[in-house]
C-alpha positions as CSV (number, residue, x, y, z in Angstrom):
1,M,-8.7,36.8,9.6
2,Q,-5.7,34.0,9.5
3,L,-2.6,34.4,11.5
4,R,0.6,32.9,10.7
5,Y,3.3,32.0,13.0
6,S,6.6,31.5,11.7
7,Y,9.2,29.2,14.2
8,R,13.0,28.7,14.3
9,V,14.2,25.5,15.8
10,Y,17.7,25.3,17.4
11,P,18.4,21.6,18.1
12,T,21.3,20.9,20.5
13,P,24.2,18.9,19.0
14,G,22.6,15.4,20.1
15,Q,19.8,16.1,18.5
16,Q,21.2,17.0,15.4
17,T,22.9,13.7,15.3
18,A,19.8,11.9,15.8
19,L,17.7,13.8,13.3
20,A,20.5,13.1,10.7
21,Q,20.4,9.3,11.6
22,A,16.6,9.4,11.3
23,L,16.2,11.4,8.0
24,G,19.4,9.3,7.0
25,C,17.5,5.5,7.6
26,A,14.2,7.1,5.9
27,R,15.9,7.8,2.9
28,V,17.8,4.6,2.9
29,V,14.2,2.9,3.3
30,Y,12.4,4.5,0.9
31,N,15.2,4.3,-2.2
32,D,15.0,0.7,-1.2
33,A,11.5,-0.2,-1.5
34,L,11.4,2.0,-4.7
35,A,14.2,-0.2,-6.1
36,A,12.1,-3.4,-5.3
37,R,9.1,-1.8,-6.6
38,K,10.8,-0.9,-9.7
39,E,12.4,-4.6,-9.9
40,A,8.9,-5.8,-9.7
41,F,7.2,-3.9,-12.1
42,D,9.7,-4.7,-14.7
43,N,9.0,-8.5,-13.9
44,G,5.2,-7.7,-14.5
45,E,4.5,-8.3,-10.8
46,R,3.1,-6.2,-7.8
47,L,4.3,-5.6,-4.9
48,S,1.9,-5.0,-2.0
49,D,2.2,-2.2,0.6
50,A,2.3,-5.5,3.3
51,E,4.9,-6.9,1.5
52,L,7.1,-3.9,1.5
53,S,6.5,-3.6,5.6
54,K,7.5,-7.6,5.8
55,R,10.6,-6.4,3.8
56,L,11.7,-3.9,5.8
57,T,11.3,-6.0,9.1
58,A,13.2,-8.6,7.4
59,A,16.0,-6.4,6.5
60,K,16.1,-4.8,10.0
61,A,17.3,-8.7,10.8
62,T,20.3,-8.8,8.4
63,P,23.8,-7.6,9.3
64,D,24.2,-4.6,6.2
65,R,20.9,-2.7,7.5
66,V,21.2,-3.9,11.4
67,W,21.4,0.1,11.8
68,L,17.9,0.5,10.9
69,G,17.0,-0.6,14.4
70,E,18.3,2.2,15.8
71,V,15.8,4.6,14.9
72,S,12.1,5.0,15.6
73,S,9.9,2.3,13.5
74,V,7.5,5.1,13.0
75,V,10.0,7.0,10.7
76,L,10.6,4.1,8.7
77,Q,6.9,3.3,8.2
78,Q,6.2,7.2,7.2
79,A,8.9,6.9,4.6
80,L,7.4,3.4,3.3
81,A,3.9,5.3,3.3
82,D,5.3,8.3,1.3
83,L,6.3,5.9,-1.1
84,N,3.3,4.0,-1.7
85,T,1.1,7.5,-2.1
86,A,3.8,8.7,-4.6
87,Y,3.7,5.7,-6.4
88,R,0.0,5.6,-6.3
89,N,-0.2,9.1,-7.5
90,F,2.1,8.7,-10.2
91,F,0.1,6.1,-11.6
92,A,-3.2,7.7,-11.3
93,S,-1.6,10.7,-13.0
94,V,-0.3,8.4,-16.0
95,T,-3.9,6.9,-16.2
96,G,-5.6,10.2,-16.3
97,K,-7.6,9.9,-12.9
């Protein structure tokens, strides 16, 4: 027998702000890394996962993206990991693996 539980979360206004900030930063990191991967692919190059992580670290030091340092790095690294998984799955499906 399997049981299923349903939970509802009611974050406080401060928690809502923190969640929105973290998710927004994750979206920006994902989209920036996707653009970098597309550009590298168009130029016939390959970007490693480590290279994307280094670019994220460098981006956090720039004035345009300094606000990325305000959220947990775990969230940002997970956005990169999700992109890397999606990228590998896409190319595996295209090649028939």
